[in-house]
C-alpha positions, 0 to 999 in steps of 0.5 A: 773884645769873638764874643761867644766862647763856649766852655771847651770839652777840656774844661768840662772834662777837667771837672770829671775827676773832681765831680767823680770823687767818692762822697766818703772814704771806704772806711767811713762807708764801711762804718755806715754799712755796719751800723745795722750790725748787731752789737751797736748801741742805738746811740751809735746807730743814730750818730752814724746815721747823722754822719751819713746825712751830713756827708750827703748834704756836703756832697750835694752842696759841693757839687752844686758849688762846682757847677755854679762856678762853671756857669759863672765862668762861662757867662763871663766868657760869653758875655758880649761887650756893648757899643752904643752908636749915636748918629748925630742929629736931629736934636735940640741943637738942629739938623746939623750941617750940610755940603753941596750934595750931602747932609750931616744927618744923612751921612751920620745915619748911613755910616752909623748903620753900616758900622752897626752891621760891621761891629755885630760881625765881630760879636759885639752887641750894638745899640743905636740911639735912634731907629731912623734917620729923621728921628729927633732925639735930644742929646741928654736922651742919647746919653741915657740910652747908652747908660741904660744899655750899660755900654762899654763905649758910646761913639758919637758920629758927626760931620763938621763945618769949617775951613779945614778938612779931615776928621777929629776925635773928641773926648770929655777931659773936663766936667761941664754943666747944663741945666744945673747938672754937672758931669761927667765923672772923673772915671768917665773922663779918664776912661774916655780919654784912654778910649779916644787915644785908641780910637784915633790911633786905629783910625789913622791906621786905616785912613792915613793917605786917604783923609787928614787926621787932626790931633786929639781934642777935648769937648772944651775945644768945641763951641758948645762944650766951651760954653758949657764949661768943658763938656758937650751935653752928650758927655755931661750926662754919660755914665759910660766912656764916650768919644765923638768923631767929626768924620769929615768937614762936610763943607769941604768939597773934597771931604764931601766927595770922600764920604759920599763915595762908596770907597770913602764910606767903606774906609770910614766904617772900617776905620771906626770899627777898628777904633771901637775894637781898639778902645775895647781892647780887642 
């Protein structure tokens, strides 16, 4: 959801008949022209001059209103949607997990950077929550970056550590509380749920046969989300739809081999891109 749709020639030309409309009908113009003829009283001349001034003002106002409406419509069409990519870790909770060869912070960054380039090719505006792999950004600040960008979607990238395998999509379905702050709002939870379902469905279309997909889950099913009443910190402070993807179980050797291979990374980036586009209605 291409990003730039300039106003077409047909749209411009359709304005021509309206913009070319005569300011006043011939009978009125004729009356105005005759205002200088002898026999008209001074009062009548003044009335006709006043009418001429009013018609001129109305015409100018009408033309400006038409142009303004065209500009507003064009701006609405060409405004690119914004996505905030959040490559997880390092944060206040640590540097993340690791496999035998790869680290979570490294995988998150590599995939996040590639996803940014992929989405920009679709005409989307992309904001990152950090500018380098080792940069430490707290989870509240990550949410604030997405909020400040007025992102249409925040997608958080992580890798899991468990006895399982494959990827899992999470979203906030229940408000949580951290440091006295409770969130997210009902609107954010509802829109996040819709986005998460679309992300998972689109990702499955790319990754089925390559990587196992877990059922859709909520923040409350995570360790930290459960401790905080039902939402992760990045969700609690988010004012925009937010979805978290645990891309692989990095402690699983097969998952690690997949995400560190060129083919596996390409598939994951494409799956995430399709998921984002689906979430945005594209």
